[in-house]
C-alpha angles and dihedrals in degrees: 000000000000091000091051090051092050090049090052090050090051093049091048091050090051094048091047089067102093117213119253120221092213118044136137107234106182138167129198116229106192131193099189093081088065096242091141100030112136094355117146117250091252094048094049093047090049090049093050094045090054091049093048093047093050094043090051089054088050090057098254111158101180134044121203103202121192110230103158119039103156110008088295134107144242086192137053104286129177089197106046138034127256110273124256085218086070107038102014091245123072111239094019115121119225116264122239081036121246139147109236095197094051091045092049092049090055095045094047094047090048087059095045091253129133119238118215116190109224121208135174102224104200109022111103100173132018121216094258097052113101102171132048121190125234097260094051113117092237090057096041094045110018089162089068095055131070129200119232130165091344091308130111114223128191099236106248089204093067111085093209089064092058091050090049093054091047090056091050092049094044088054092052094046095047097046103038130057093230124158096211144012111219131193126191135220101283111107113131105004123276107264116268120198114263095004129116127203104248099223104109092112092054090047090057092046101042106021094129091208096310114138095186116069093208091057089047092052091050090049090053090055092042091055090048095051094047095047094042090056090049091049092053095047093045089057096042119357093203098056108107118228112214135179130197108201130184110280100251120066097182136334120241091244088065099036133018089223092052126106125268091256137109107211140105113309133221094213100044104029106028096029089232113141095195095170091057090054093048098042093047092047094240091137128045098215138008128212112185111196104240095177097153129095129252104270097029106158098228103020110029112192095217092050091050100046089051091048095051091044090055100042107031107049101119091089131030109288121211125178123233105224125199106215096195096053092041090056096037097059126066125238106262090224097039113034091186090067134059120237100265096099093044092051094048090050088056090050090054092049094052111092095204102039106107102174154337136253117204122226102233133006099211093059090056091045091051089046093236109196089356088288096138093048092053091049095052096041099041128002099032098023093125125048118261133210119229118265115269120260105193090170087069098037133336102181119102120225122246118275122265121272136223098016109186142141118242132190110231137171084260094055137263110336133182111222132188140167129241116249119247119265133195098190140015094270091059097045119109117231103171142002136228119219120202130184126203127189124236111293092006118136114248103245114162091187089070103096091196087072097057110107100175148345106216143167091215125093092227142061127199111238122222099231115201117168104317094250104101121073115214129181116233120196126193126189131180127235125205127216094282098039105265109154126222129223115279131272112197139190132185111224132183110226 
């Protein structure tokens, strides 16, 4: 009886979470764990197709795909070598040849998903890499790289390194139809016991009047973030620049405005002043990695989500969620359940939390701890539009034209035409399809009525017997998610 009662409580808590029409629902697909290393082209494409199909069923609307892990490339680059995390050998092109980034852009857009290209800006060699090819930046310019904890890092204190990264990013943004450019939490390296960052010579040479080396390091990263965002938006104003920092900004013992935590800190240990970037609008979205559980002794999840919600609201805030730890730890108030329901309740309660990014995709795809099933049946059951970004563009596109159902050899299909556009802010990228029952008020804020978000100008209709008249509504979305006025059509199905 007790178990049944607890199950009812869990179901009630899930159902109490009302769906949001606009929500970033992302998933990280990483290469650095070696999941694709040495796979054939066919095997990797099959693997990725399976992941995308399952993530789409889970309600994911954005993929963050790692394309540059150590100054290398999972795409055709004129600056950097092919990644060993793709082919198994750095500098070796895939065979049969393909471009994973281009392929992923096409596959994500086909499913109505955004694709954000994820790079690590400074890391030039991971710990497991033993060989670098001749055109790698660390071989061509060893004086611009320092070694730390068996890593190679592009020295953030050398201005030429910033310019180099800008060129790499500009190349990606110009040549690929990506929706976002995403960087992770590696700025200056994570502290290693007994090791010092070897940048005193650069501090003397480029200190710009700073007397404190920590302030100088933070300034180096600040300059980089500001100018990287400007580089992206100069190339394509609609490409979203996102950052995923470590989950603690500062602890209270170091700053009165810090969180009640006791872990590693962005500001003090990684020289990453994330709040400056957010509050100055240098980034377009922010995804702190809150990978801990509720009740963690030094980095409590509840404490941190409330802290970020309070202090980082000047740009869209998404939460980096660790699926494994969420499912591994019990709800403090309901030991029979894991922490998924409790965490999603916190999401709903936070005024400024606009989405979630799952760490990592494969765990959702494999339905670890039933996480994927709960997403698709409850929290992310209905499709969601991306959060608005009025600082990029706040004008909606024109509504769709010529909406009509047509009988074809493939069945009954609803067709429409894209509206005309004079500039990028007017251009339609995707469409939202809604369905309303007979006599039902047309309310496009009701997420239950969203059937699909699609890049196609058609939708297959579920014909029944031709006796029931439904109202179908189609709207257009521009590159940053602004939604047009409705176009509707009553159709007997």
